[in-house]
KEKOLVEX-758105 format. One line per 3 residues: their letters; for each residue x, y, z of C-alpha. Coordinates in steps of 0.001 Angstrom, whole numbers, plus 500000, padded with zeros to 6 digits. Layout:
// residues N
A> X Y Z; ... $
// end
This chain:
// residues 575
MKI> 746621 672554 267486; 748401 671729 270407; 746880 669545 272961 $
TRH> 748648 669683 275954; 748557 667397 278634; 748627 668215 282891 $
FVT> 747954 666838 285799; 745890 668588 288640; 745198 667446 292684 $
VGN> 741908 667357 293518; 741653 666934 297566; 744103 663620 297633 $
RRV> 743894 662237 294168; 745254 663167 291115; 743456 663818 287753 $
HYL> 745094 663763 284397; 743110 665729 281660; 744191 667272 277785 $
RAG> 744032 671308 277242; 743219 672258 273992; 742180 675413 272121 $
SGP> 740805 679220 273852; 737403 680586 275029; 734777 679472 277164 $
AVA> 735121 675928 278674; 733969 672732 277832; 734815 669474 280199 $
MLH> 735040 666364 277836; 733838 663088 279415; 735025 659996 277562 $
ACP> 733267 656582 277228; 734196 653198 279202; 736084 651531 279525 $
VSA> 739050 653597 278069; 740569 657263 278702; 740554 660661 277435 $
KVM> 742789 659940 274461; 739603 658873 272387; 738414 662577 272610 $
RPL> 741675 663829 270825; 740141 664315 267511; 736879 665888 268695 $
MKI> 739483 667985 270774; 740812 669545 267449; 737839 670329 266120 $
FAR> 735719 671800 269437; 739195 673674 270152; 738034 676344 267327 $
RFT> 736111 677989 269780; 736394 676249 272930; 739125 675905 275502 $
CLA> 738496 671880 275776; 739270 670132 279059; 739150 665819 277861 $
FDM> 739233 664326 282130; 740313 660689 282413; 737323 659913 284258 $
PGF> 738318 658617 287979; 739741 655043 287889; 740994 654946 283676 $
GQS> 743835 656459 281925; 746200 658388 284444; 743830 659781 286961 $
DKL> 743471 658182 290297; 740283 656304 291489; 737704 657556 293771 $
PIA> 737727 656509 297532; 734441 654469 296962; 734468 651329 296650 $
QPS> 731316 651812 293838; 730956 655046 292842; 727667 655668 290796 $
VED> 727176 658316 288051; 726031 661015 290421; 729674 660181 292367 $
FAD> 731152 660793 289190; 729435 664053 288175; 730381 665429 291778 $
ALA> 734179 664573 291039; 734217 666280 288298; 732673 669757 289594 $
ETL> 735295 669666 291912; 737889 669259 289489; 736481 671859 287378 $
TAL> 736992 673764 290960; 740475 672931 291297; 740719 674644 288007 $
GIQ> 739574 677250 288824; 736707 676870 286783; 732972 678259 287734 $
KAA> 731238 677453 284387; 731578 675162 281855; 729611 673270 279257 $
SYG> 729757 669475 279626; 730254 666781 276559; 730128 663289 277178 $
RHT> 729940 659872 275148; 727999 657008 276765; 729164 656646 280646 $
GAS> 730783 660210 279866; 727362 661625 278636; 725293 660147 281716 $
IAV> 728231 661637 283996; 727888 664985 281641; 723862 665314 282470 $
EFA> 723800 664247 285903; 726811 667599 286353; 724031 669656 284708 $
ARH> 721586 668132 286766; 723369 668272 290557; 725111 671335 289598 $
PDR> 723009 673741 287466; 725085 676905 288826; 728408 675716 287465 $
CTM> 727076 674343 284215; 726004 676121 281150; 724526 673176 279138 $
ALA> 725201 669726 278410; 725532 667992 275254; 725418 663928 275404 $
DGY> 726531 661828 272800; 724588 658144 273454; 723456 659102 276377 $
AVF> 723188 655715 278416; 719444 654233 278391; 718666 650606 278562 $
AQR> 715217 649105 277708; 715313 646862 280198; 717728 646686 283392 $
YSD> 720514 644392 283115; 720526 641520 286236; 723375 641267 288546 $
EAL> 724538 638363 286667; 724222 639630 283030; 726180 642749 283885 $
ERY> 728728 640493 285912; 728970 638815 282470; 729336 641871 280532 $
LEP> 732164 642785 282777; 734182 640609 282026; 737170 640444 284072 $
ITP> 740813 640782 282908; 742956 637201 283775; 746367 637508 283091 $
AWD> 747842 634213 281243; 750953 632725 281406; 751030 632433 277259 $
GAH> 749443 636093 276596; 745917 634963 276025; 744461 637369 277600 $
LLR> 745775 639851 275506; 744375 638305 272659; 741094 637834 274164 $
LWF> 740677 641576 275593; 741705 642666 271763; 738884 640702 270274 $
RYR> 736336 641635 273308; 737010 645345 272807; 736622 644940 268653 $
DQH> 733436 642938 269483; 732119 645865 271027; 732048 647495 268434 $
VFW> 730316 644828 266073; 727840 643751 268668; 725810 645079 271059 $
PWN> 726093 644054 273518; 729748 642610 273007; 728876 639396 274755 $
AQD> 725776 638288 272169; 727416 637525 269370; 724512 636606 266989 $
DAH> 723031 638219 263763; 720376 639936 265640; 722636 641910 267670 $
RSD> 725391 642976 265317; 725565 646530 265108; 725009 648850 262198 $
TDA> 728183 650085 262053; 732224 649694 260450; 734646 647607 262674 $
PDP> 736904 649879 264424; 741064 650215 263132; 743632 648521 264333 $
EFI> 744806 651700 265584; 741921 652177 267468; 741479 648863 268805 $
HRG> 745592 648756 270140; 744248 652377 271795; 741543 650600 273384 $
VIE> 743123 647620 274788; 746497 649325 276281; 743366 651581 277936 $
MLE> 741993 648744 278885; 744979 647395 280806; 745634 650386 282651 $
AGN> 742583 650599 284263; 742577 646934 284727; 739577 645573 286882 $
DYR> 738836 648244 287698; 737543 649146 284786; 733981 647336 286021 $
IGY> 733970 650177 288560; 733644 653006 285881; 731883 650989 283478 $
RAP> 729015 649489 285892; 727444 652755 286629; 725610 653936 283764 $
FRH> 724343 650674 283933; 722986 651158 287469; 722355 655352 287074 $
REL> 718839 656553 287071; 718793 657271 283013; 715945 659524 281894 $
AVI> 714717 660293 285271; 717104 662459 285523; 715014 664557 282906 $
DDL> 712547 665804 285707; 715570 667232 287643; 717313 669503 285035 $
KVP> 717610 673441 285183; 719560 673784 282468; 719312 672730 278910 $
VCF> 720647 669108 278107; 721221 668237 274470; 720209 664633 273943 $
GNR> 721967 663444 270587; 722098 660138 268940; 723465 658838 265772 $
PGD> 723030 655609 263148; 725520 653261 264187; 725753 653811 267996 $
SMY> 724329 651240 270368; 722386 653811 272017; 720077 655034 268538 $
KTR> 717644 652813 269443; 716887 653987 272365; 715473 657153 270870 $
PLY> 711594 655791 271247; 712187 656017 274746; 712543 659611 274913 $
PAG> 709770 661610 276923; 708141 664330 274181; 709564 667579 274494 $
IWD> 712789 667209 275410; 715956 668511 273272; 717220 665980 271573 $
ADV> 719686 665743 267951; 719808 663044 265119; 723802 663397 264336 $
PRE> 725162 662149 261080; 727055 658908 261501; 730236 660540 259588 $
FQA> 732729 661761 262232; 733465 665085 260703; 729713 665841 259968 $
ASE> 728632 664841 263706; 731545 666860 265052; 730896 670009 263290 $
MEL> 727069 670065 264330; 727722 669164 267663; 730296 672295 267699 $
ELL> 727288 674253 266752; 725271 672658 269403; 727397 673326 272559 $
SRH> 727530 676850 270924; 724448 678040 271642; 724994 677936 275535 $
PAD> 728549 678946 276144; 729836 679773 279292; 730660 683770 280142 $
TPP> 734643 683787 280301; 737411 681262 279539; 739183 679838 281581 $
PAA> 742469 680695 283937; 745983 678903 282871; 746333 675227 283746 $
PDC> 747631 675507 287651; 750959 673613 288889; 750016 669751 290308 $
VAL> 750130 670001 294054; 752349 667778 295577; 750980 664815 297285 $
AGR> 752342 663026 300389; 754475 659871 300030; 754064 659978 295606 $
STD> 755387 661406 292531; 754453 664835 291684; 753758 664216 287927 $
RFV> 753635 666452 284816; 754172 667071 280899; 757091 669520 279968 $
DID> 757627 670739 276151; 760688 669947 274555; 761216 670333 270917 $
GAQ> 757352 670195 270553; 756970 666961 272512; 755538 666548 275607 $
VLV> 757842 664655 277923; 756452 663144 281176; 758148 664316 283817 $
RSI> 757672 662200 287837; 759199 663592 291046; 759511 663267 294875 $
GDL> 761203 666477 297241; 762510 669078 296547; 764663 669310 293434 $
TGN> 766388 672831 293661; 767544 672256 297594; 770717 671693 298477 $
QAP> 770509 667857 298152; 771115 666800 294342; 768231 664663 293155 $
LLI> 768762 661010 292208; 767636 660677 288608; 765998 657365 287290 $
IHH> 766512 656806 283327; 764098 653632 282423; 765522 650944 280176 $
APG> 764379 651577 276999; 761749 649969 275889; 759690 650695 278996 $
SSW> 758696 653483 281593; 758905 655064 284371; 755660 653473 285871 $
LYR> 757855 650569 286306; 759855 652310 288881; 757394 653939 291191 $
ELM> 757933 651628 294022; 761562 652015 293899; 760825 656427 293169 $
ANL> 758520 656108 296757; 761238 654029 298707; 763904 656364 297618 $
GQS> 761508 659555 297773; 761721 659194 301918; 765390 659781 301974 $
TPV> 766328 661711 298713; 764783 664121 296243; 763781 661299 293138 $
IAI> 762944 662657 289380; 762272 659898 286771; 761020 660645 283048 $
DLP> 759593 659425 280316; 762250 658937 277379; 760505 660380 274521 $
GHG> 758823 657816 272542; 757689 655528 275390; 755339 655180 277630 $
ESE> 753316 658676 278220; 755977 660540 276459; 755141 661556 273038 $
PLP> 757955 660781 270547; 760288 663548 269062; 759968 664947 265518 $
GNS> 760985 661898 263509; 760946 659466 266550; 764848 659446 266653 $
QTV> 765224 656065 269138; 769192 656712 270039; 771467 657031 273220 $
ATW> 772589 660128 272629; 769114 661862 271699; 767695 659973 274821 $
ADT> 770671 662035 277244; 769665 665533 275024; 766142 665084 276235 $
VAA> 767373 664222 279655; 769340 667148 279742; 766768 669253 278270 $
VLD> 764547 668134 280847; 766973 668932 283762; 767472 672497 281980 $
RLS> 763429 673179 282181; 763189 671650 285697; 766094 674217 286988 $
VSR> 768352 671197 288401; 771560 671775 288114; 773205 668670 288930 $
VHA> 772106 665085 289688; 773171 661591 290828; 772460 659746 287804 $
LGH> 770627 656053 287644; 770345 654236 284373; 768477 650645 284310 $
NGG> 769652 648198 281728; 769513 650171 278337; 768797 653944 280436 $
AAV> 772244 653154 281924; 773287 654230 278131; 771554 657198 278396 $
ALE> 772852 657596 282253; 776870 657192 281053; 775914 659371 278206 $
LAV> 774659 662610 280149; 777512 661803 282500; 780151 662386 279567 $
GWP> 778183 665034 277648; 777502 667214 280624; 779930 666263 283643 $
QRV> 779271 669352 285723; 775232 668018 285529; 776107 664358 286892 $
ASL> 777390 663997 290655; 777646 659895 290245; 776577 657382 288522 $
LLD> 775085 654214 288875; 774898 651363 286218; 771654 649503 287190 $
APF> 772353 645960 285465; 773488 647776 282680; 772806 645930 278819 $
FLG> 776870 645935 278225; 777642 643512 275235; 780799 642442 274340 $
DSD> 781722 642285 270535; 780574 638376 270143; 777028 638905 271837 $
RAL> 776419 642325 270478; 776913 640328 266685; 774873 637820 268309 $
FQS> 771879 640099 268982; 772321 642125 265672; 771598 639144 263487 $
HPA> 768402 638353 265736; 766721 642006 266351; 763752 642282 268457 $
PSL> 760620 641868 266614; 758709 644875 265515; 755227 645944 266854 $
EID> 753842 647271 264210; 750272 647022 265104; 748454 643949 263478 $
PEG> 744914 643654 262428; 744167 640313 264538; 746117 641564 267144 $
VHL> 749392 639059 266568; 751845 642294 267797; 750812 642204 271483 $
LRA> 751937 638253 271581; 755221 639625 270043; 755470 641725 272844 $
WHH> 754480 639438 275423; 756609 636560 274234; 759859 638659 273905 $
LRD> 759351 639841 277143; 758820 636256 278185; 761622 634593 276015 $
SEL> 764287 637185 277632; 763947 636039 281114; 764145 632080 279794 $
WWP> 767161 632181 277387; 770061 634641 277402; 769939 635209 274450 $
WFR> 766164 635368 274086; 765944 633874 270624; 768467 630563 271615 $
REK> 765879 628431 273074; 768837 625426 274395; 769326 624100 277461 $
AFQ> 772832 625249 277205; 771259 629283 277144; 769036 628746 279691 $
SPR> 769301 631840 281984; 771720 632496 284664; 769665 634171 286647 $
PSR> 765517 633672 288276; 763230 634135 285901; 760669 636800 286238 $
LDP> 757639 634839 284571; 754394 636332 287289; 752085 636892 284453 $
EVL> 750725 640094 286804; 754235 641532 286624; 754593 640666 282452 $
TER> 751333 642406 281971; 752498 645214 283357; 755416 645113 281355 $
ARE> 753706 645020 278403; 751022 647188 278457; 754134 649876 279089 $
VLK> 755911 649058 275908; 752751 648439 274060; 752024 652457 274572 $
QPA> 754241 653086 271870; 754719 650118 269668; 756669 652067 267024 $
SYA> 759677 653079 269202; 759978 649325 270703; 762633 647777 267871 $
AAW> 764594 650774 267074; 764971 651436 270669; 766509 647897 270928 $
RSI> 768433 648406 268174; 770439 651282 269585; 770818 649547 272646 $
VEY> 772677 646397 271322; 774733 648469 268861; 775711 650826 272016 $
QWA> 779588 651384 272249; 780738 651491 275752; 784064 651550 276249 $
GRL> 785044 654632 274816; 782281 656190 276913; 783168 654685 280331 $
AAC> 787351 656156 279531; 785540 659584 279410; 783733 659238 282348 $
VQP> 784968 661597 285304; 782324 660280 287866; 782733 658220 291111 $
RVV> 780729 654935 289955; 779270 651718 290774; 777735 649030 288889 $
LAA> 774653 647380 290133; 771692 644843 290321; 768964 642839 292289 $
NND> 770215 639013 291488; 767101 638358 289386; 767384 641384 286774 $
LAS> 768051 640835 283084; 771400 641371 282886; 772793 640638 286215 $
HLI> 775071 638401 285180; 776858 640918 283129; 777616 643315 285942 $
EPI> 780863 642063 286455; 782751 642546 282970; 781605 646232 283153 $
AKA> 782150 646988 286647; 785888 646233 285376; 785864 648005 282419 $
ANA> 784486 651178 283993; 786937 650876 287506; 783734 650733 289624 $
RAL> 782469 647886 292204; 780009 645256 291135; 777563 645310 294106 $
RCE> 774688 642367 294220; 771363 642435 296268; 767963 641115 296689 $
PGQ> 765167 643171 294403; 763618 644698 297546; 767146 645938 298806 $
KAD> 767998 647587 295948; 766973 651053 297077; 768862 650233 300370 $
LIL> 772089 649661 297985; 771613 653085 296028; 771323 654936 299241 $
RFI> 774124 653619 300909; 776252 654345 297833; 775054 657740 297700 $
DSL> 775963 658633 301258; 779630 657057 301199; 780201 659987 298391 $
PAA> 782528 662531 300221; 780163 665530 300771; 782322 667658 298755 $
CCS> 783243 666306 295498; 785685 668159 294101; 784394 670962 291533 $
PGQ> 781453 669815 289358; 782614 668119 285910; 786544 668028 287659 $
CKP> 786880 664224 289414; 790155 662926 288825; 789681 659129 288461 $
GCC> 790197 657368 291855; 790059 661043 293988; 786232 660326 294695 $
SPT> 786646 656605 295425; 783507 655989 297972; 783731 653480 300997 $
QP> 782329 649587 300129; 778554 649997 301123 $
// end
């Protein structure tokens, strides 16, 4: 059973959701502070009878926030109705857990003509209303620290959310009646909290200020309130009024899921939903979609007309990394030229290919396959750091597809440097029960800013360029590489081992080597420019888009025939 990922445009905001199965629609709403990814195991069961649509709540996962400073549960319920309308769905059952349960029930109350029934799993009810001060303590802000300590704090804060209730009342009286979650579960939750950032507090605050059981008076469609042993809401059952539809759900996941499937099957929608619509473009930002490559869902971001007369600029991110880190560059470039960026398989939001091959050749094959799916015949290929090797591989392997090559601070190692990096490989980010892998990622990224190479922590090896040590920026970079920790060390190994010389000799396209002055590998551009018979161009960090556009504009209008450039025949003018 395949779970696919989609984006839909709802007014001026973007909503991300997972879809699986067939049959009547059921809208699935996650708890805070995570995302729809937590619904994957349950979707596999519900999809036996339903078309499951698991949404990232506004402000979580890959979904935009609502344009409201402090949205209520009612606002989130209305947003769900708007999203279903955008998907062409008139009626659906709603299912939610904790915060998602509050929204699912409120959706039933506010939109009875759209909801066949609601099933609440751990509906948020509080014996005493939280004071503003207590709620602020519970919704602790995320404060990036120079040493990465905030990552470990998040690890244990999210773990203890399942060990104590509330998480910050850490004594025997508040112990939870359940097992601690496994490390993979905690890791996913930490990354999703980092995705939401401090805005996690917006959505998470809503159920604490909801009308809770007062909603029952407004219900006109069937609503089942389910609670299970071990859940933080299980003790609230005595607060429910008599005569409601309630269910004691089993503690074990499989048994609970089967019971919930049976409950949802009592009041299904009449017809299945239509096929997923395309995501409508929004001005000034990328249009995001997933394409299937060899069974893996690969994220593609684009701006502008990709199949017009103007060849798009393709941005290939540093591996390990993701296209999210290039969104500002994409937006700046997209004002003047069509732009494409993808998350390489096993990075960012793209699934790994079968076997999770992390090689430059595999990445280039994937990029070519994505261009085929997009019906894009020719691009200007820009690769950053490790992504420069992928851009070069694409230019050599598919010369007719690449109009020009832009090598952005390529990770170009001579034999001696390569041997050094091979002797000190990037750290494994295997998920650790105490979250130590988070610090391994943080300090590998941070030490790479301080020394070259990162493991020679001596004065003589101090980095020759300005260091990028802002904890906010490092947190974003760490989050993106930690989305797929199994790819990290293997991706670095492929970049270190890439043999540039032979591939540069086979490259026939017009090319340039460029770098922002503070880039990780900016000090390497002169050697590769010489090897590539290209110019080396430097700029300040905020000037890169202008430098790229000037290079593309300097190319002859008709650059020979695709793939037929002779060395030197299309030499561009100096930008």
